LUMMARKOL-387193 format. One record per residue (C-alpha): x, y, z; residue in one letter; residue number from 1. Coordinates in Angstrom, 1 decimal, always signed. Example, Ala and Ser with C-alpha at 12.3 -4.5 7.8 and 13.67 -1.06 7.14 Angstrom:
BEGIN
+12.3	-4.5	+7.8	A	1
+13.7	-1.1	+7.1	S	2
REM end
This chain:
BEGIN
+8.4	+27.2	-25.2	M	1
+6.6	+23.9	-25.6	K	2
+8.4	+21.3	-24.2	T	3
+8.7	+17.5	-25.4	Y	4
+9.5	+14.1	-23.8	Q	5
+13.1	+12.8	-24.6	K	6
+14.6	+9.4	-23.4	L	7
+18.2	+9.8	-22.1	I	8
+20.6	+6.9	-21.1	A	9
+22.4	+6.8	-17.7	L	10
+25.4	+4.4	-17.1	S	11
+24.3	+2.7	-20.7	G	12
+21.6	+0.8	-19.2	T	13
+18.7	+3.0	-17.7	M	14
+16.4	+5.0	-19.7	L	15
+15.2	+8.1	-17.8	V	16
+12.4	+10.3	-18.9	P	17
+12.8	+13.9	-18.4	V	18
+11.1	+17.0	-19.7	V	19
+13.7	+18.4	-22.0	Q	20
+13.6	+22.2	-22.8	P	21
+14.6	+23.3	-26.4	L	22
+17.6	+25.3	-27.3	H	23
+20.0	+23.5	-24.7	G	24
+18.4	+24.8	-21.6	Q	25
+19.0	+22.6	-18.4	K	26
+16.2	+19.8	-18.1	P	27
+13.4	+20.7	-16.0	E	28
+13.1	+18.6	-12.9	K	29
+9.8	+16.6	-12.9	P	30
+7.6	+17.1	-9.5	N	31
+6.3	+14.1	-7.7	F	32
+3.0	+13.4	-6.4	L	33
+2.6	+10.3	-4.6	V	34
-1.1	+9.4	-3.3	I	35
-1.1	+6.4	-0.7	L	36
-4.1	+5.0	+0.3	V	37
-4.6	+2.9	+3.6	D	38
-6.3	-0.4	+3.4	D	39
-7.8	+0.1	+0.0	A	40
-8.1	-3.5	-1.6	G	41
-7.4	-4.5	-5.3	W	42
-11.4	-4.2	-6.1	K	43
-12.2	-1.2	-4.3	D	44
-11.9	+0.9	-7.4	L	45
-14.4	+1.2	-10.5	G	46
-11.3	+0.8	-12.8	C	47
-10.5	-2.5	-11.0	Y	48
-13.8	-3.9	-11.1	G	49
-16.0	-2.6	-8.4	S	50
-19.7	-2.2	-9.4	T	51
-20.8	-0.8	-5.9	F	52
-18.1	+1.9	-5.0	Y	53
-17.7	+5.0	-7.3	E	54
-14.5	+6.3	-8.1	T	55
-14.6	+8.5	-11.4	P	56
-11.6	+10.6	-10.6	N	57
-9.2	+7.5	-9.9	I	58
-10.8	+5.9	-13.0	D	59
-9.9	+8.7	-15.0	K	60
-6.3	+9.1	-13.9	L	61
-6.1	+5.3	-14.8	A	62
-7.3	+6.0	-18.2	S	63
-4.7	+8.7	-18.8	E	64
-2.0	+6.7	-17.4	G	65
-0.6	+3.3	-16.7	I	66
-2.7	+1.0	-14.7	R	67
-0.9	-2.3	-13.5	F	68
-2.9	-5.2	-12.8	T	69
-0.2	-7.3	-11.1	N	70
+0.7	-4.6	-8.6	G	71
+1.8	-5.5	-4.8	Y	72
+2.4	-4.1	-1.6	A	73
+5.6	-5.4	+0.2	S	74
+3.7	-6.5	+3.4	S	75
-0.2	-7.5	+4.1	P	76
+0.0	-4.9	+7.0	V	77
+0.7	-1.1	+7.2	S	78
+4.0	-0.2	+8.8	S	79
+6.1	-2.8	+7.0	P	80
+4.8	-1.8	+3.8	S	81
+5.1	+1.9	+4.3	R	82
+8.7	+1.5	+5.2	A	83
+9.2	-0.6	+1.9	G	84
+7.9	+2.4	-0.1	I	85
+10.2	+4.9	+1.7	Q	86
+13.4	+3.1	+1.7	T	87
+12.9	+0.8	-1.8	G	88
+13.9	-2.1	+0.7	Q	89
+12.0	-5.2	+1.6	Y	90
+10.6	-4.7	+4.9	P	91
+12.7	-7.5	+6.7	N	92
+15.6	-5.2	+5.7	R	93
+14.4	-2.4	+7.8	T	94
+13.5	-4.6	+10.7	G	95
+9.9	-3.5	+10.5	I	96
+7.9	-6.8	+9.8	T	97
+4.6	-5.7	+11.5	D	98
+2.6	-2.7	+12.3	W	99
+4.2	-0.8	+14.9	L	100
+4.1	-1.4	+17.8	P	101
+2.7	-4.7	+17.1	G	102
+0.0	-6.8	+18.7	R	103
+2.6	-8.2	+21.1	Q	104
+2.7	-4.8	+22.7	A	105
-0.8	-5.5	+23.7	Y	106
-1.6	-9.2	+23.8	E	107
+0.6	-12.3	+25.0	K	108
+0.9	-15.3	+22.9	P	109
-2.0	-17.8	+23.5	C	110
-2.4	-21.4	+23.3	A	111
-3.5	-21.2	+19.7	N	112
-0.2	-19.9	+18.6	D	113
+2.4	-22.3	+17.6	R	114
+5.1	-19.5	+17.5	W	115
+6.2	-16.2	+19.3	I	116
+6.6	-13.5	+17.1	S	117
+10.0	-11.5	+16.8	P	118
+10.5	-8.1	+18.4	S	119
+9.9	-5.1	+16.5	L	120
+12.2	-1.7	+16.6	P	121
+10.7	+1.5	+18.1	E	122
+10.6	+3.1	+14.7	G	123
+12.2	+3.2	+11.1	M	124
+16.0	+3.8	+11.5	S	125
+17.1	+7.3	+10.8	L	126
+19.9	+5.9	+8.9	N	127
+17.6	+4.6	+6.4	K	128
+17.5	+6.8	+3.0	I	129
+13.9	+7.6	+2.1	T	130
+12.4	+8.9	-0.8	I	131
+12.1	+12.3	+0.8	G	132
+15.9	+12.4	+1.9	K	133
+16.8	+11.5	-1.7	Y	134
+14.9	+14.3	-3.3	L	135
+15.8	+16.9	-0.6	K	136
+19.4	+16.3	-1.4	R	137
+18.7	+17.0	-5.1	A	138
+17.3	+20.4	-4.4	G	139
+13.4	+19.3	-4.1	Y	140
+11.0	+20.8	-1.5	K	141
+9.6	+17.8	+0.3	T	142
+6.1	+17.5	+2.0	F	143
+4.1	+14.8	+3.6	F	144
+0.5	+14.8	+4.7	A	145
-1.3	+12.0	+6.5	G	146
-0.6	+8.7	+7.9	K	147
+3.0	+7.9	+8.7	W	148
+3.1	+5.0	+11.2	H	149
+6.7	+4.4	+11.2	L	150
+7.8	+5.4	+14.8	G	151
+6.4	+5.8	+18.4	A	152
+8.3	+9.0	+18.9	T	153
+8.8	+12.4	+17.0	P	154
+12.4	+11.4	+16.2	K	155
+11.1	+8.8	+13.8	Y	156
+8.4	+11.1	+12.2	W	157
+8.5	+12.5	+8.6	P	158
+10.3	+15.8	+9.5	E	159
+13.2	+13.8	+10.6	N	160
+13.2	+11.6	+7.7	Q	161
+13.5	+13.9	+4.8	G	162
+10.4	+15.8	+4.7	Y	163
+10.4	+19.7	+4.9	D	164
+6.8	+19.8	+6.0	I	165
+4.8	+17.4	+7.7	N	166
+1.0	+17.6	+8.3	I	167
-0.6	+14.9	+10.4	G	168
+2.4	+12.2	+10.3	G	169
+3.0	+10.7	+13.6	C	170
+2.8	+7.3	+15.6	Y	171
-1.0	+6.8	+14.6	L	172
-2.0	+3.9	+12.6	G	173
-5.6	+5.2	+12.2	S	174
-7.6	+8.5	+13.1	P	175
-7.9	+8.6	+16.9	H	176
-11.6	+8.1	+17.9	L	177
-12.4	+8.7	+21.6	N	178
-15.0	+10.9	+22.3	I	179
-14.2	+11.0	+26.1	K	180
-10.9	+12.7	+24.9	E	181
-12.9	+14.9	+22.7	N	182
-11.0	+13.3	+19.7	D	183
-13.6	+12.3	+16.9	H	184
-11.5	+10.4	+14.6	G	185
-12.0	+11.5	+11.0	Y	186
-14.0	+14.6	+12.1	F	187
-12.1	+17.5	+13.9	S	188
-11.0	+17.7	+16.6	P	189
-8.6	+15.1	+15.6	Y	190
-6.2	+14.7	+18.4	G	191
-3.2	+14.4	+15.9	N	192
-0.1	+15.8	+17.4	P	193
+1.2	+17.1	+14.0	R	194
-2.3	+18.5	+12.7	L	195
-3.8	+21.4	+14.0	E	196
-7.5	+21.0	+14.6	D	197
-9.8	+22.5	+12.0	G	198
-13.5	+23.8	+12.8	P	199
-15.4	+21.2	+14.4	V	200
-16.9	+18.7	+12.1	G	201
-14.2	+19.3	+9.4	E	202
-13.4	+15.9	+7.5	Y	203
-10.1	+14.7	+7.5	L	204
-9.6	+13.7	+4.0	P	205
-10.8	+17.0	+2.7	E	206
-8.3	+18.8	+5.1	R	207
-5.1	+16.6	+4.0	L	208
-6.3	+17.4	+0.2	A	209
-6.5	+21.1	+1.0	Q	210
-3.0	+21.0	+2.6	E	211
-1.7	+19.3	-0.5	T	212
-2.9	+21.9	-2.6	I	213
-1.7	+24.7	-0.9	Q	214
+1.8	+23.1	-0.7	F	215
+1.7	+22.7	-4.4	M	216
+0.5	+26.4	-5.0	T	217
+3.4	+27.8	-2.8	K	218
+6.0	+25.9	-4.3	H	219
+5.1	+25.6	-7.8	K	220
+7.9	+27.5	-9.1	K	221
+10.4	+24.9	-7.8	K	222
+10.5	+21.1	-7.9	P	223
+8.4	+19.4	-5.3	F	224
+7.6	+15.8	-3.7	L	225
+4.1	+16.0	-2.4	A	226
+3.4	+12.6	-0.5	F	227
-0.1	+12.5	+0.3	L	228
-0.9	+9.6	+2.6	S	229
-4.5	+9.5	+3.2	F	230
-6.0	+7.9	+6.6	Y	231
-8.7	+6.5	+4.6	L	232
-10.2	+4.0	+4.2	V	233
-8.9	+2.4	+7.6	H	234
-11.2	+1.9	+10.5	I	235
-13.0	+3.8	+12.4	P	236
-15.7	+3.7	+9.6	L	237
-16.8	+7.1	+9.5	Q	238
-18.4	+8.9	+6.4	G	239
-20.1	+12.1	+5.6	K	240
-24.0	+11.5	+6.2	E	241
-25.1	+12.6	+2.7	E	242
-22.8	+10.0	+1.1	L	243
-23.6	+7.2	+3.6	I	244
-27.3	+7.8	+2.5	K	245
-26.5	+7.9	-1.2	K	246
-25.0	+4.3	-0.8	Y	247
-27.6	+2.8	+1.4	Q	248
-30.1	+3.9	-1.4	E	249
-28.0	+2.5	-3.9	K	250
-27.4	-0.8	-1.5	R	251
-31.2	-1.2	-1.6	D	252
-31.7	-0.7	-5.4	K	253
-29.2	-3.3	-5.9	M	254
-31.0	-5.8	-3.6	G	255
-28.1	-6.6	-1.5	I	256
-29.9	-7.2	+1.5	E	257
-31.4	-9.9	+0.1	K	258
-28.1	-11.5	-0.7	K	259
-25.4	-13.6	+1.3	V	260
-23.0	-10.8	+2.3	E	261
-20.9	-12.6	+4.8	M	262
-19.4	-16.0	+5.6	N	263
-19.9	-15.9	+9.4	L	264
-18.0	-19.1	+10.1	N	265
-14.9	-19.6	+8.0	P	266
-13.0	-22.7	+8.7	A	267
-9.8	-21.1	+9.4	W	268
-11.4	-19.1	+12.3	A	269
-11.7	-21.8	+14.8	K	270
-7.8	-21.8	+15.1	Y	271
-7.0	-18.5	+14.4	A	272
-5.1	-16.5	+17.1	T	273
-6.7	-15.5	+20.4	C	274
-9.0	-12.6	+20.0	G	275
-11.0	-10.9	+17.2	G	276
-14.2	-11.7	+15.6	S	277
-13.8	-13.2	+12.2	Y	278
-16.1	-13.3	+9.3	K	279
-15.6	-12.9	+5.6	E	280
-17.1	-10.5	+3.2	R	281
-18.4	-11.9	+0.1	L	282
-20.2	-8.8	-1.5	I	283
-19.0	-5.0	-1.7	Q	284
-21.9	-3.4	-0.1	G	285
-21.3	-1.4	+3.1	D	286
-22.6	+2.0	+2.6	P	287
-20.2	+3.8	+5.2	V	288
-17.1	+2.2	+3.7	Y	289
-18.6	+3.2	+0.2	A	290
-18.9	+6.8	+1.3	A	291
-15.3	+6.7	+2.6	M	292
-14.1	+5.4	-0.9	I	293
-16.2	+8.1	-2.7	Q	294
-14.4	+10.7	-0.4	A	295
-11.2	+9.5	-1.2	L	296
-12.1	+9.8	-4.8	D	297
-13.5	+13.2	-4.5	D	298
-10.4	+14.6	-2.9	N	299
-8.1	+12.8	-5.4	V	300
-10.0	+14.7	-7.8	G	301
-9.6	+18.1	-6.0	K	302
-5.6	+17.8	-6.1	V	303
-5.5	+16.6	-9.4	L	304
-7.7	+19.3	-10.8	A	305
-5.5	+21.9	-8.7	S	306
-2.3	+20.3	-10.4	L	307
-3.9	+21.1	-13.7	K	308
-4.9	+24.4	-12.8	Q	309
-1.4	+25.4	-11.6	L	310
-0.1	+24.2	-14.9	G	311
+1.9	+21.5	-13.4	L	312
+0.3	+18.5	-14.8	D	313
+2.7	+18.4	-17.6	K	314
+5.8	+18.1	-15.7	N	315
+4.4	+15.9	-12.6	T	316
+4.9	+12.1	-12.2	V	317
+1.8	+10.7	-10.1	I	318
+1.8	+7.4	-8.5	I	319
-1.3	+6.0	-6.8	F	320
-1.5	+2.8	-4.7	T	321
-2.5	+1.4	-1.3	S	322
-0.5	+0.1	+1.6	D	323
-1.9	-3.5	+1.8	N	324
-5.1	-5.4	+0.9	G	325
-8.8	-4.4	+1.7	G	326
-10.0	-5.3	+5.3	L	327
-12.3	-8.3	+4.7	S	328
-12.0	-11.1	+7.4	T	329
-12.1	-9.2	+10.6	A	330
-12.8	-5.8	+12.4	E	331
-16.1	-5.4	+10.9	G	332
-15.0	-6.8	+7.3	S	333
-16.3	-3.8	+5.5	P	334
-15.2	-4.9	+2.0	T	335
-14.5	-7.6	-0.3	S	336
-11.6	-8.6	-2.4	N	337
-13.2	-11.5	-4.3	L	338
-12.2	-13.3	-6.4	P	339
-8.9	-12.7	-4.5	L	340
-8.7	-14.8	-1.5	R	341
-8.2	-13.3	+2.0	G	342
-7.6	-9.7	+2.9	G	343
-5.5	-7.2	+5.0	K	344
-3.0	-9.4	+7.3	G	345
-3.0	-12.4	+4.7	W	346
-0.2	-13.5	+2.5	L	347
-2.9	-14.6	-0.1	Y	348
-3.6	-12.1	-3.2	E	349
-6.1	-10.4	-1.2	G	350
-3.6	-9.2	+1.5	G	351
-1.1	-8.0	-1.0	I	352
-2.2	-7.2	-4.5	R	353
-3.0	-3.7	-4.8	E	354
-4.4	-1.0	-7.3	P	355
-1.3	+0.8	-8.8	F	356
-1.3	+3.5	-11.5	I	357
+1.2	+5.8	-12.7	F	358
+0.6	+9.0	-14.8	K	359
+3.4	+11.1	-16.1	Y	360
+4.2	+13.5	-19.0	P	361
+4.2	+11.3	-22.2	S	362
+3.1	+11.6	-25.7	E	363
+2.6	+7.7	-25.9	K	364
+0.2	+5.3	-24.6	K	365
-2.6	+6.6	-22.3	K	366
-5.0	+4.0	-20.6	G	367
-2.4	+1.3	-20.9	F	368
-3.1	-1.7	-19.0	V	369
+0.4	-3.4	-17.7	N	370
+0.3	-6.9	-16.3	S	371
+4.1	-6.8	-15.1	M	372
+4.2	-7.9	-11.6	P	373
+5.6	-4.9	-9.3	I	374
+6.1	-4.0	-5.9	S	375
+5.7	-0.6	-3.8	N	376
+9.4	-1.1	-3.1	I	377
+9.8	-0.2	-6.8	D	378
+8.3	+3.5	-5.9	I	379
+11.9	+4.8	-4.8	L	380
+14.1	+3.5	-7.6	P	381
+11.6	+4.6	-10.3	T	382
+11.1	+8.1	-8.9	I	383
+14.9	+8.2	-8.6	L	384
+15.1	+7.4	-12.5	A	385
+12.4	+10.0	-13.2	F	386
+14.5	+12.7	-11.5	A	387
+17.8	+11.5	-13.0	G	388
+19.5	+10.8	-9.5	I	389
+21.9	+8.1	-8.8	K	390
+21.4	+5.9	-6.0	P	391
+23.7	+6.5	-3.0	L	392
+26.9	+4.1	-2.9	Q	393
+26.1	+1.6	-0.2	G	394
+22.4	+2.2	+0.0	D	395
+20.8	-1.2	-0.8	T	396
+17.7	-0.8	-2.9	I	397
+15.6	-4.1	-3.6	D	398
+13.1	-2.5	-5.8	G	399
+13.4	-2.1	-9.5	M	400
+13.4	+1.0	-11.7	N	401
+10.2	+0.5	-13.7	L	402
+10.9	+3.5	-16.1	V	403
+11.9	+1.4	-19.0	P	404
+8.9	-1.1	-18.8	Y	405
+6.0	+1.3	-18.1	L	406
+4.5	+1.3	-21.4	E	407
+5.8	-2.1	-22.6	K	408
+4.0	-5.4	-22.9	S	409
+7.3	-7.3	-22.6	N	410
+9.2	-7.2	-19.6	Y	411
+11.8	-9.3	-17.6	P	412
+10.6	-12.0	-15.3	E	413
+11.5	-11.3	-11.8	R	414
+11.0	-12.7	-8.3	K	415
+9.0	-10.8	-5.6	L	416
+9.1	-11.8	-1.7	F	417
+7.1	-11.2	+1.1	W	418
+8.0	-12.3	+4.9	D	419
+5.5	-11.8	+7.7	Y	420
+6.5	-13.6	+10.7	P	421
+3.6	-12.8	+12.8	H	422
-0.2	-13.5	+13.6	Y	423
-2.2	-10.6	+12.0	S	424
-5.2	-9.0	+13.6	N	425
-7.3	-10.1	+10.9	Q	426
-6.8	-14.0	+11.4	G	427
-3.9	-14.1	+8.9	G	428
-1.0	-16.8	+9.6	F	429
+2.7	-16.2	+9.8	P	430
+4.7	-17.1	+6.6	G	431
+6.5	-15.9	+3.7	S	432
+6.0	-16.1	-0.1	A	433
+7.6	-15.8	-3.5	I	434
+6.1	-15.1	-6.5	R	435
+8.0	-16.0	-9.9	E	436
+6.3	-15.8	-13.3	G	437
+2.7	-16.9	-12.8	D	438
+3.4	-19.0	-9.9	Y	439
+3.2	-18.2	-6.2	K	440
+4.6	-20.3	-3.3	L	441
+3.5	-19.8	+0.3	I	442
+5.4	-21.1	+3.3	D	443
+2.8	-21.4	+6.0	N	444
+4.7	-21.3	+9.2	Y	445
+1.8	-22.3	+11.2	E	446
+0.6	-25.4	+9.1	T	447
+4.2	-26.2	+8.2	G	448
+2.9	-26.5	+4.6	K	449
+4.0	-25.2	+1.3	L	450
+1.3	-24.0	-0.9	E	451
+1.9	-23.5	-4.7	L	452
-0.6	-21.7	-7.1	Y	453
-0.7	-20.8	-10.7	N	454
-1.9	-17.3	-10.3	L	455
-2.8	-16.8	-14.4	K	456
-5.3	-19.7	-14.1	D	457
-6.4	-19.6	-10.4	D	458
-6.0	-15.9	-9.2	V	459
-8.1	-16.8	-6.0	G	460
-5.8	-19.6	-5.0	E	461
-8.2	-22.4	-4.6	Q	462
-6.0	-25.1	-6.3	H	463
-3.0	-25.9	-4.3	D	464
-0.4	-27.4	-7.0	L	465
+2.2	-28.4	-4.3	S	466
+1.8	-32.2	-4.8	N	467
+1.3	-31.8	-8.7	V	468
+4.5	-29.8	-9.4	L	469
+7.1	-31.1	-6.7	P	470
+10.1	-29.9	-8.7	K	471
+8.8	-26.3	-9.1	L	472
+7.7	-26.3	-5.5	K	473
+11.3	-27.3	-4.1	N	474
+12.9	-25.0	-6.6	K	475
+10.7	-22.0	-5.3	L	476
+11.2	-22.9	-1.7	F	477
+15.0	-23.1	-2.2	H	478
+15.0	-19.5	-3.7	E	479
+12.6	-18.3	-0.9	L	480
+15.0	-19.8	+1.9	Q	481
+17.9	-18.1	+0.0	L	482
+16.2	-14.7	-0.1	W	483
+15.4	-15.0	+3.7	R	484
+19.0	-15.9	+4.4	K	485
+20.4	-12.9	+2.2	Q	486
+17.9	-10.4	+3.8	T	487
+18.3	-11.5	+7.4	H	488
+14.6	-12.4	+7.7	S	489
+13.5	-12.7	+11.6	K	490
+12.9	-16.1	+12.9	T	491
+9.9	-17.1	+15.3	M	492
+10.5	-19.1	+18.4	S	493
+8.3	-22.0	+19.7	P	494
+5.4	-21.0	+22.0	N	495
+5.9	-23.0	+25.1	P	496
+2.1	-22.9	+25.9	I	497
+1.0	-24.2	+22.2	W	498
-2.0	-26.6	+22.6	N	499
-0.5	-28.6	+19.8	H	500
-4.1	-28.5	+18.1	E	501
-3.5	-29.2	+14.4	E	502
-4.5	-26.0	+12.6	P	503
-7.0	-25.7	+10.0	A	504
-6.0	-25.7	+6.3	V	505
-6.0	-21.9	+5.6	Q	506
REM end
């Protein structure tokens, strides 16, 4: 029998779409495919404005679903953002506020640092209720493939956090590249304790996509959660030779060599924390990075094509996003997020604004562009709503169920928050931020200044309005302080060896 979409009300307020068979049969539970990219910036896809990278498969996904233009990560770096996705909580509630184990595990504070960063847990607490745990309790088969980065030891890894199957999820924040140890990064042998090596030279994204396809094929008759977490496009930069050649030729045709690609001496770099080689990329044009973006797109395409071939596309909710902004200010600076300011490791828009795409069975709008501000902490409650699962009593969920607003131009105004009490590897400063409506306030711990921007008029955050709109600045700061108190945000301690140099205005 042909199925149709129906909206049913839960608790009188929450609208939940389900696939409802005719003749009074039980509703068919939807499947879920979550595709998470590592370090992909807001402008790294064609459907978000890139003219150098080619992403036809992801662009098609956007044209068939809902594309958010104000989608955010809950942190400018990996581990906190991933904890936010898995729990639906702001990262400071999980205790994971920096990538694990954090730079403090390798470097002591230097004289440029005004503060000492707070300590981090070994991993995400097993008491947290993840997406995997929720769906597993509801009878779903749960699968995780790729980057996890939420714990140093196996007890914190996906198989102990609600996922029946774990392919490649471990302590690693990036593919391990150490030729002396015979670990070849993105090419097998991988040196990954949760991923059996493939044939020599096998490419990691292709392997993860194939594992996901095999899982969906095997479990197509039961509801499932497939969480495909690509290691792409995190460094090390490694692409397939034929794709690198393609983009080198494209780069030459576009005359990129003749343009100024980098700001080699950004003003803030002089005062950035110790270590690191800082430069800002101004133009997308790195052929290896472009090859990795295309590999991402090719393998997303393979997974989506298999979903359709299996006849599962009519009953699968697909969510696509990235964990933080594109790497644009350090570690090779392979991409540009312009017109957004900053990148990975920064509280400016380039560090936290993300591509965010939803596709689900619907007879309504396709290719709808939604400007509602959302966060990756919204993924968990939205999945629960699609599945008709009520949150467990006592489980704190900060995210919002997006189901009632996915296809609407009118939406409630909400506040979004960020807390990053650390110095990033990319030159970013410690601080916290709030967005309410079109306005965003940043509390810069390093300079001690409040910065206020109107994102509608100034998406590049070039015009600080803190002195122009003092009442609004004070209102947002009060709300930010209250939120930090309510969520038990960590505090930084004074650095006794700080050189007292006045930091540059970031």
